[in-house]
C-alpha positions in Angstrom: 0.1 0.0 0.0 1.1 3.5 -0.7 1.6 4.4 3.0 4.0 6.6 4.8 6.5 4.2 6.4 6.9 6.0 9.7 9.3 5.0 12.4 8.2 4.6 16.0 9.4 8.2 17.3 9.4 9.9 13.7 9.4 13.7 13.9 6.1 13.7 11.8 4.4 11.8 14.8 6.2 13.4 17.7 5.2 16.9 17.3 1.4 16.3 17.0 1.6 13.7 19.7 3.2 16.2 22.0 0.4 18.9 21.3 -2.2 16.0 21.8 -0.8 15.0 25.1 -1.8 18.7 26.3 -5.0 18.6 24.6 -6.0 15.3 26.3 -5.8 17.1 29.8 -9.4 18.0 29.4 -11.3 16.4 32.1 -14.0 14.7 30.0 -10.9 13.0 28.2 -9.1 12.1 31.4 -12.3 10.6 32.8 -12.3 7.8 30.1 -9.2 6.3 31.9 -10.2 5.9 35.7 -6.6 5.0 36.8 -5.1 8.0 35.2 -7.9 10.1 36.3 -7.0 9.6 40.1 -3.3 10.8 39.0 -4.9 13.7 37.2 -6.9 14.7 40.4 -3.8 14.1 42.4 -1.8 16.5 40.2 -4.4 19.2 40.4 -4.5 18.7 44.4 -0.9 18.9 44.9 -0.6 22.0 42.6 -3.2 23.7 44.8 -1.1 22.7 47.9 2.0 24.2 46.2 0.2 27.6 45.9 -1.1 27.3 49.5 2.5 26.8 50.5 3.6 29.9 48.7 1.5 32.0 50.9 3.2 30.4 54.1 0.2 28.0 54.9 1.8 25.0 53.3 2.1 21.6 54.9 5.6 21.2 53.4 8.4 23.0 51.7 7.1 24.6 48.6 10.0 23.2 46.6 9.2 19.6 47.5 5.4 20.1 46.6 6.4 21.5 43.6 8.5 18.8 42.5 6.1 16.2 43.3 3.4 18.0 41.5 5.5 18.5 38.5 6.2 14.8 38.2 2.7 13.8 38.6 1.8 16.1 35.6 4.5 14.4 33.6 3.0 11.1 34.6 -0.2 12.2 33.2 1.3 13.8 30.2 3.6 10.6 29.3 0.3 8.4 29.5 -1.3 11.0 27.1 1.6 11.0 24.8 1.7 7.0 24.6 -2.0 7.2 23.6 -1.5 10.1 21.1 1.6 8.5 19.5 -0.4 5.3 18.9 -3.3 7.2 17.5 -1.0 9.4 15.4 0.3 6.2 13.5 -3.2 5.3 12.7 -4.1 8.8 11.7 -0.9 8.9 9.4 -2.1 5.7 7.9 -5.7 7.2 7.3 -4.3 10.4 5.6 -2.2 8.1 3.5 -5.4 6.2 2.5 -7.2 9.5 2.0 -4.7 10.6 -0.5 -5.6 7.6 -2.9 -9.0 9.1 -3.3 -8.9 11.2 -6.3 -11.5 13.2 -8.6 -12.2 10.9 -11.4 -14.3 11.3 -14.5 -16.1 8.0 -15.0 -17.4 6.7 -18.5 -21.0 6.1 -17.6 -22.9 3.6 -19.9 -26.8 3.7 -20.5 -26.9 -0.2 -20.6 -25.8 -3.0 -18.3 -23.9 -4.4 -21.1 -22.9 -3.6 -24.7 -21.3 -5.5 -27.4 -17.6 -4.5 -27.6 -18.1 -2.4 -30.8 -20.6 -0.3 -29.1 -18.6 0.6 -25.8 -17.8 4.0 -27.1 -21.3 5.2 -26.3 -20.7 6.7 -23.1 -21.0 10.0 -21.2 -18.4 11.6 -18.8 -19.7 11.7 -15.4 -18.0 12.8 -12.2 -17.2 9.5 -9.9 -18.9 11.4 -7.0 -22.3 11.6 -9.1 -22.2 7.7 -9.4 -25.0 5.8 -7.6 -25.4 2.1 -6.8 -26.6 0.2 -9.9 -25.0 2.5 -12.4 -22.8 1.0 -15.1 -19.4 2.3 -16.1 -16.8 1.4 -18.8 -13.1 1.4 -17.6 -10.4 1.0 -20.4 -6.7 0.6 -20.4 -5.1 3.3 -18.4 -8.3 4.5 -16.7 -8.7 4.5 -13.0 -11.6 2.5 -11.7 -13.9 5.3 -10.2 -15.7 3.4 -7.4 -16.2 0.0 -6.0 -18.1 -2.4 -8.2 -18.6 -5.8 -10.0 -17.3 -6.6 -13.3 -20.3 -7.7 -15.6 -18.5 -7.8 -18.8 -14.8 -8.1 -20.1 -11.6 -9.3 -18.6 -8.5 -7.1 -17.7 -5.3 -6.9 -15.7 -5.7 -4.3 -12.8 -2.9 -2.7 -10.8 -4.1 -2.9 -7.3 -0.9 -1.7 -5.9 -2.2 1.6 -4.5 -4.4 -0.6 -2.2 -2.6 -3.6 -1.6 1.0 -2.4 -2.1 1.7 -5.4 -4.4 3.3 -4.5 -7.5 2.1 -7.7 -9.6 -1.1 -7.0 -11.5 -4.2 -9.2 -11.0 -6.9 -10.3 -13.3 -10.4 -9.2 -13.0 -13.3 -10.6 -15.0 -17.0 -11.2 -15.0 -18.5 -14.1 -13.0 -16.8 -16.1 -10.2 -14.9 -14.9 -7.1 -12.6 -12.5 -8.9 -15.2 -9.9 -10.3 -15.0 -7.4 -7.5 -13.0 -4.2 -8.2 -12.0 -1.3 -5.9 -12.1 2.3 -6.4 -8.7 3.9 -6.8 -7.1 1.0 -8.7 -6.0 1.2 -12.4 -6.7 -0.9 -15.4 -3.5 -1.8 -17.3 -5.0 -3.7 -20.2 -8.1 -4.5 -22.2 -11.5 -3.1 -20.8 -14.1 -3.8 -18.1 -17.8 -3.0 -17.9 -18.4 -2.5 -14.0 -21.7 -2.1 -12.2 -21.4 0.2 -9.2 -22.1 -1.6 -5.9 -22.0 1.2 -3.3 -23.3 4.7 -3.1 -20.9 7.9 -2.2 -19.3 7.5 1.0 -19.7 3.9 1.2 -16.9 2.7 -0.9 -14.3 0.2 0.4 -11.6 3.1 0.7 -14.0 5.2 2.8 -14.7 2.1 5.1 -10.9 1.6 5.4 -10.4 5.2 6.3 -13.3 5.0 8.8 -11.9 1.8 10.3 -8.5 3.3 10.9 -9.7 6.5 12.3 -12.1 4.8 14.6 -9.4 2.5 16.1 -8.8 4.5 19.4 -12.5 4.4 20.2 -12.9 0.7 20.2 -12.7 -1.3 23.7 -12.5 -5.1 23.7 -14.0 -7.3 26.2 -10.6 -8.4 27.8 -9.6 -4.8 27.9 -12.8 -3.8 29.6 -12.3 -6.5 32.1 -8.6 -5.6 32.6 -9.9 -1.9 33.2 -12.5 -3.2 36.0 -9.4 -5.0 37.5 -7.4 -1.8 37.5 -10.3 0.3 38.9 -10.9 -2.2 41.7 -7.1 -2.0 42.7 -7.1 1.7 42.4 -10.3 1.8 45.0 -8.7 -0.5 47.2 -5.4 1.6 47.3 -7.4 4.7 47.5 -9.2 3.4 50.6 -6.0 2.3 52.2 -4.2 5.6 51.5 -7.1 7.7 53.0 -7.0 5.8 56.2 -3.4 6.5 56.6 -4.1 10.1 57.5 -6.2 9.6 60.7 -4.0 6.6 61.5 -0.8 8.9 61.2 -2.5 11.7 63.3 -3.5 9.2 65.9 0.0 7.6 66.0 1.7 11.0 66.6 -0.8 12.0 69.2 -0.2 8.8 71.1 3.6 8.8 70.7 3.8 12.5 71.2 6.7 12.6 68.6 7.2 12.8 65.0 5.1 14.6 62.4 1.7 13.5 60.7 2.0 12.5 57.1 1.3 15.1 54.5 -1.4 15.1 51.9 1.3 15.6 49.4 3.1 12.5 50.4 -0.2 10.4 50.6 -0.9 11.5 47.0 2.6 10.4 45.9 2.0 7.1 47.7 -1.3 6.6 46.1 0.0 7.3 42.5 2.9 4.9 43.0 0.9 2.1 44.3 -2.1 2.2 41.9 -1.4 0.4 38.6 -0.4 3.6 36.7 2.1 1.9 34.2 -0.5 -0.4 32.7 -3.2 2.1 33.2 -1.1 4.7 31.0 -0.4 2.3 28.3 -3.4 0.2 28.1 -5.1 2.4 25.4 -1.9 2.6 23.3 -1.5 -1.1 23.3 -5.0 -1.7 21.8 -4.5 1.1 19.1 -1.1 -0.3 18.3 -2.6 -3.8 17.8 -4.8 -2.5 15.1 -1.9 -0.5 13.6 0.2 -3.6 13.3 -2.7 -5.2 11.4 -2.6 -2.3 8.9 1.1 -2.7 8.6 0.4 -6.5 7.6 -2.2 -5.2 5.0 -5.1 -6.2 7.1 -8.1 -3.9 7.8 -9.9 -4.8 11.1 -13.3 -3.3 11.8 -12.3 -3.0 15.5 -10.1 -3.8 18.4 -12.4 -6.6 19.1 -11.6 -8.2 15.9 -7.9 -8.1 16.7 -8.2 -9.5 20.1 -10.6 -12.2 19.2 -7.7 -13.2 16.9 -5.6 -13.6 19.8 -8.1 -15.9 21.6 -8.7 -17.9 18.6 -8.6 -21.7 19.4 -9.9 -23.2 16.1 -8.6 -22.1 12.5 -10.7 -23.2 9.5 -8.6 -22.9 6.4 -9.6 -23.6 2.7 -7.4 -26.1 1.1 -6.8 -24.4 -2.3 -4.5 -21.5 -2.1 -4.1 -21.7 1.5 -2.5 -25.1 2.4 -1.8 -26.0 -1.2 -0.5 -23.8 -4.0 -3.8 -23.5 -5.5 -3.0 -25.3 -9.0 -2.4 -29.0 -9.3 0.9 -29.8 -11.0 2.1 -32.9 -12.8 4.0 -35.1 -10.5 4.3 -38.6 -12.3 3.9 -40.3 -15.8 2.3 -43.8 -15.4 2.5 -45.6 -18.7 0.1 -48.2 -19.9 1.4 -51.8 -20.7 3.8 -51.9 -23.6 4.4 -48.0 -23.4 7.6 -46.5 -22.0 7.5 -43.5 -19.6 9.4 -41.4 -22.0 6.9 -42.2 -24.8 4.1 -41.2 -22.5 5.9 -38.1 -21.5 6.4 -37.1 -25.1 2.8 -37.5 -26.1 1.6 -35.7 -23.0 3.9 -32.8 -23.6 2.4 -32.5 -27.2 -1.0 -32.5 -25.9 -0.1 -29.6 -23.7 2.0 -27.4 -25.7 -0.7 -25.0 -26.3 -2.4 -25.5 -22.8 -1.8 -22.4 -20.9 -3.4 -23.8 -17.7 -1.0 -24.2 -14.8 -1.7 -27.9 -15.0 -0.9 -28.0 -18.7 2.4 -26.0 -18.3 3.6 -28.2 -15.4 3.2 -31.3 -17.8 5.4 -29.6 -20.3 7.9 -28.8 -17.5 7.8 -32.2 -16.1 8.6 -34.0 -19.4 11.6 -31.6 -19.9 12.9 -32.2 -16.4 12.5 -35.9 -16.5 13.5 -36.9 -20.2 15.0 -33.4 -21.5 12.2 -33.4 -24.0 12.3 -29.8 -25.5 9.2 -27.8 -26.2 8.1 -27.8 -29.9 6.4 -25.0 -31.8 2.9 -25.7 -32.7 3.4 -23.8 -36.1 6.5 -26.0 -37.0 4.4 -29.2 -36.2 1.5 -27.7 -38.4 -0.7 -28.7 -35.3 -4.0 -27.6 -34.3 -5.0 -27.2 -30.9 -8.2 -28.6 -29.4 -9.2 -26.5 -26.4 -10.8 -28.0 -23.3 -14.7 -27.7 -23.1 -17.3 -28.5 -20.5 -19.0 -30.9 -22.9 -16.0 -32.9 -23.9 -13.9 -32.5 -20.7 -10.7 -33.1 -22.6 -8.2 -31.2 -24.6 -5.3 -32.1 -27.0 -3.8 -31.3 -30.3 -4.3 -32.6 -33.8 -1.1 -33.0 -36.0 -2.3 -33.9 -39.5 -4.4 -36.9 -39.1 -3.0 -37.8 -35.6 -5.3 -36.9 -32.7 -3.8 -36.8 -29.3 -6.2 -36.2 -26.3 -5.8 -35.8 -22.5 -8.8 -35.6 -20.1 -10.5 -37.3 -17.4 -10.9 -41.0 -17.5 -14.5 -41.0 -18.1 -14.3 -38.5 -20.9 -11.4 -40.7 -22.5 -13.5 -43.9 -22.0 -16.3 -42.3 -24.0 -14.0 -41.1 -26.6 -12.4 -44.4 -27.1 -15.7 -46.0 -27.1 -16.9 -43.8 -30.1 -13.6 -44.8 -31.8 -14.4 -48.4 -31.0 -11.3 -48.9 -29.0 -10.8 -50.6 -25.6 -10.0 -48.9 -22.4 -7.2 -51.2 -20.6 -7.9 -52.7 -17.3 -4.4 -51.7 -16.1 -4.8 -48.2 -16.9 -8.2 -48.2 -15.0 -6.4 -49.7 -12.1 -3.8 -47.0 -12.3 -6.5 -44.3 -12.5 -8.0 -45.7 -9.2 -4.8 -45.7 -7.3 -4.1 -42.1 -8.3 -7.4 -40.9 -7.2 -7.0 -42.9 -3.8 -3.8 -41.1 -3.3 -5.8 -37.8 -3.5 -4.3 -36.8 -6.8 -6.1 -36.2 -10.1 -5.5 -38.8 -12.9 -5.3 -37.5 -16.5 -5.4 -40.2 -19.3 -3.5 -39.7 -22.4 -4.8 -41.1 -25.7 -2.6 -41.1 -29.0 -4.6 -42.0 -32.0 -6.9 -44.2 -30.2 -4.0 -46.0 -28.3 -4.0 -45.4 -24.4 -0.6 -44.2 -23.5 -1.0 -44.0 -19.8 -2.0 -41.7 -17.0 -0.5 -38.3 -15.9 -0.7 -37.7 -12.1 -1.7 -34.3 -11.1 -1.1 -33.5 -7.4 -2.0 -30.8 -5.0 1.4 -29.4 -3.9 1.4 -28.5 -0.2 2.9 -25.2 0.5 6.5 -25.4 1.8 6.9 -24.7 5.7 3.0 -25.0 6.1 3.4 -28.3 8.0 5.7 -26.7 10.5 3.4 -23.5 11.0 0.5 -26.0 11.9 2.7 -27.6 14.5 3.6 -24.2 16.0 -0.3 -23.6 16.2 -0.9 -27.0 17.8 1.8 -26.0 20.4 -0.3 -23.0 21.1 -3.3 -25.1 21.6 -5.0 -24.0 18.3 -6.7 -26.6 16.3 -6.4 -26.5 12.5 -9.3 -27.7 10.3 -8.8 -28.0 6.4 -12.1 -27.2 4.4 -12.3 -28.6 0.9 -14.8 -29.6 -1.7 -12.8 -32.6 -2.7 -13.8 -36.1 -1.9 -12.9 -37.8 1.6 -10.1 -39.9 0.0 -8.5 -36.6 -1.6 -9.1 -34.6 1.4 -7.5 -37.2 3.9 -4.5 -37.4 1.8 -3.8 -33.7 1.8 -4.7 -33.5 5.2 -2.0 -36.0 6.3 0.6 -34.4 4.2 -0.2 -30.9 5.6 -0.4 -31.9 9.1 -3.8 -30.4 9.9 -5.7 -31.9 12.8 -9.1 -32.4 11.0 -10.7 -31.7 7.7 -14.2 -31.2 6.2 -14.6 -32.7 2.8 -17.1 -32.0 0.3 -18.1 -29.0 2.0 -21.0 -26.9 1.2 -21.9 -23.4 2.7 -24.3 -25.2 4.9 -21.6 -27.7 6.2 -19.2 -24.7 7.0 -21.8 -23.0 8.8 -22.7 -25.9 10.8 -19.2 -26.8 11.6 -18.5 -23.3 12.8 -21.5 -23.4 15.1 -20.5 -26.8 16.5 -17.2 -25.4 17.7 -18.8 -22.2 19.1 -21.2 -24.3 21.0 -18.2 -25.9 22.9 -17.0 -22.5 23.9 -14.5 -22.2 21.2 -13.5 -19.0 19.2 -13.2 -19.8 15.4 -11.4 -18.1 12.6 -11.8 -18.6 9.0 -11.0 -17.1 5.7 -13.1 -16.8 2.5 -13.5 -14.8 -0.7 -16.7 -16.0 -2.3 -20.5 -15.1 -2.0 -20.8 -18.9 -0.8 -18.3 -18.1 2.2 -20.5 -15.2 3.4 -22.7 -17.1 5.8 -19.8 -18.9 7.5 -17.6 -15.4 7.6 -20.7 -13.8 9.2 -20.8 -16.6 11.9 -17.1 -16.9 12.7 -15.6 -15.1 15.5 -12.7 -13.9 13.3 -13.6 -13.6 9.7 -11.0 -12.6 7.2 -12.5 -11.7 3.8 -10.1 -11.5 0.6 -10.0 -8.0 -1.0 -10.2 -9.8 -4.3 -13.3 -11.5 -3.1 -16.9 -10.6 -3.7 -18.6 -7.7 -2.0 -20.7 -10.2 -0.1 -17.7 -11.7 1.4 -16.0 -8.4 2.5 -19.2 -7.2 4.2 -19.7 -10.5 6.0 -16.1 -10.4 7.4 -14.6 -8.4 10.3 -11.2 -8.2 8.7 -10.3 -7.6 5.0 -6.8 -8.8 3.8 -5.6 -6.2 1.3 -3.1 -8.7 -0.2 -5.9 -11.4 -0.6 -3.5 -14.0 0.8 -5.4 -16.8 2.5 -2.3 -17.8 4.7 -2.4 -14.3 6.2 -5.0 -15.7 8.8 -1.9 -17.4 10.5 -0.3 -14.0 10.8 -3.4 -12.5 11.9 -3.6 -14.9 14.8 -0.1 -14.1 15.7 -0.7 -10.2 15.8 -3.7 -10.9 18.0 -1.8 -13.2 20.4 1.0 -10.5 20.5 -1.3 -7.9 21.5 -2.7 -10.1 24.3 0.9 -11.0 25.4 1.9 -7.5 25.4 -1.0 -6.5 27.6 -0.4 -9.4 30.0 3.3 -8.6 30.2 2.9 -5.0 31.1 0.1 -5.9 33.4 2.3 -8.2 35.4 5.3 -5.7 35.2 3.1 -2.8 36.5 1.8 -5.0 39.5 5.2 -6.3 40.3 7.0 -3.0 40.5 4.8 -1.7 43.5 6.9 -3.7 45.7 9.9 -1.5 45.5 7.7 1.5 46.1 6.6 0.0 49.3 10.2 -0.2 50.5 10.8 3.5 49.4 7.8 5.5 50.5 6.3 3.7 53.5 9.5 4.0 55.6 10.0 7.6 54.4 6.3 8.8 55.4 6.3 7.1 58.9 10.0 6.9 60.0 9.6 10.2 62.1 6.8 8.5 64.2 8.1 4.7 63.9 11.9 4.9 63.8 11.7 1.1 63.6 10.6 1.4 59.9 14.1 2.5 59.0 14.7 -1.3 58.6 12.5 -1.4 55.6 14.8 1.1 53.9 16.9 -1.6 52.2 17.9 0.5 49.4 19.5 3.0 51.7 17.9 6.1 50.3 19.3 9.4 51.3 16.4 11.0 53.0 12.6 10.7 53.2 12.1 13.4 50.8 14.7 11.9 48.1 12.8 8.4 48.7 9.6 10.0 47.9 10.8 11.9 45.0 12.7 9.0 43.5 9.5 6.7 43.5 7.5 9.3 41.9 10.0 10.1 39.2 10.7 6.5 38.6 6.9 5.9 38.4 6.7 8.7 35.7 9.7 7.7 33.6 9.0 3.9 33.4 5.9 4.9 31.3 8.2 6.6 28.7 10.6 3.4 28.8 7.8 1.3 28.0 6.1 3.2 25.3 8.1 1.4 22.6 7.2 -2.1 24.1 3.6 -1.1 24.1 3.6 0.0 20.5 5.7 -2.6 18.9 4.4 -5.4 21.2 6.4 -8.1 23.0 8.1 -10.7 21.0 5.7 -13.4 19.6 6.7 -17.0 20.5 4.5 -19.8 19.5 4.4 -21.6 23.0 1.5 -22.9 24.9 -0.3 -21.0 27.8 1.6 -22.7 30.5 5.0 -21.9 29.1 4.1 -18.5 28.2 2.8 -17.8 31.9 6.1 -19.1 33.2 8.1 -16.8 30.8 5.9 -13.9 31.6 6.3 -14.3 35.4 10.2 -14.8 35.0 10.8 -11.8 32.8 8.1 -9.2 33.5 7.2 -10.5 37.1 10.8 -10.7 38.4 12.0 -7.9 36.3 9.2 -5.9 37.7 10.4 -6.4 41.1 14.2 -6.0 40.5 14.1 -3.2 38.1 12.5 -0.5 40.2 14.9 -1.2 43.1 17.8 -0.4 40.8 15.9 2.7 39.2 14.9 4.2 42.4 18.4 3.9 43.9 19.9 5.4 40.9 17.5 8.3 40.9 18.1 8.9 44.6 21.8 8.9 44.0 21.4 11.6 41.3 19.1 13.5 43.4 21.5 13.6 46.1 24.7 14.4 44.1 22.8 17.4 42.6 21.4 18.5 45.9 18.0 18.6 44.6 16.2 17.6 47.8 
């Protein structure tokens, strides 16, 4: 896609993010994040206490109160900055998409379809005036004015402006590759397109809307985590509030020391509540959708991205996802009395003018096995016989010599008309090939059966290893195919999927998804055809191909702009990465409170209870330095973790138990140790510079 490739802290993002950080100080904006709203209120309160101290009625040294107040405001601003930076990346993507929209003059036709000779009868119409149902002509060099369905013609289309892929694609009427997108360009030939949307409803408009609305989406897990964070905040708030009367009572009873100040209580509260994850939670969600965009996938909401992380069943179409999509010649099986080289020679002759992938693979296999070079049809004075649905075979006529290849049934009928037998050995070979899950093509030369060419679905390299990774993560893979059970079983075994659905109809797919969902599982699937729409609408994560029909794209909650069915695996990884990031930072945020207990509590009560000095394990210079160091660390750690929140933790294909152990080891143990080091270093700097 023609998007600006911005780095994490690009100047184009930093400036607007800093400005947005201050704009987000509005109370109605802060109220959306309960944890940071508490910090916000604390910042206002300490600021008021500072002004009170300036007029001589303060509870502590004005400089100390000011320092606490400034760092609390920094804490709020850093949280705003993280969210603004994440939103800025999405806004940059939206602006890049908006730049693709252009004013186009469409060639509007009066009828749905016209003979090629009459396609010059069009009138120039602004694309913005087109309505659903209008019909337009798009010729070589023209930009397709708006989304639509091809109803006549076939052409190569450059979709790089949308997908980022430079290779052109073929769009033609009928089938699952008839959808075209506004803003793409026709490279050759012509198309007659029926407009499928009204102004403002085009796919590009929806993409921009999806990207811009990313920051407004909250997912169920995010809501649950927010509730947990609010609960922890309320608990610590109640604890902190009770400390003031406790301190007053203790000072009165002991008749020594000084009561704790409100400034210190606010500092304690801010340090104890989960400010780190509270500050970064929104940024993590927005960044997850941004990573989807970087993978050329448009998600309708953060909910769809998160659901991808929770998926435990993947439904994958066989053709184009698990296999290369085109069957290729893999073996020559000669008839009795015929050599393999003779069969290869005849099969190549029958395929010289066959431009299908299967036909080209036969030519290549004959060349590889026996060094049989291609021969020119004109040199042979040959006439190509194309495949038709009626004959179900193709071939070549060289003089009076007729060479044919096709299905066994078609060739049996052909030989019967010629009065020639179909050898039992060849029939047996046909059955063996079919039993292996391959497609048998019978080759006949002038009424003589030469043998069978085996066409095999080629499983994509590395796909079996990826399925093994998913299995380790607890995700079940299910292959869906229209093939018979024998063929499906063979491909499933070779690919390493956990299960398969053969001879699948739209109803079968829908039934299978509902069956898994009734067991409490989350299901993901890909699709591109209208017949996939019901299943896509039912699936928890539904990835529609951009090259597919409008019905499929509307039914899905994600659209893959590259139209790569294997992208589903990457989508699951991005979703899991977002959940892993959230879990890791939540663990770290809760764990780093421990060091703050040892910093602030002794400092706050040491004048009343000198025994608490034993808790000063970091040997911080003074009570004021201890409190300041904890507050500064609490603010700076947000900045340090912004890159991790936006990039996400490194994805690893491991099970939940292994992931939990790793999470606790790195972010749990790290969250305990790092604050001790950080607070001590800040304390040393403050002491050396005599700032407290």
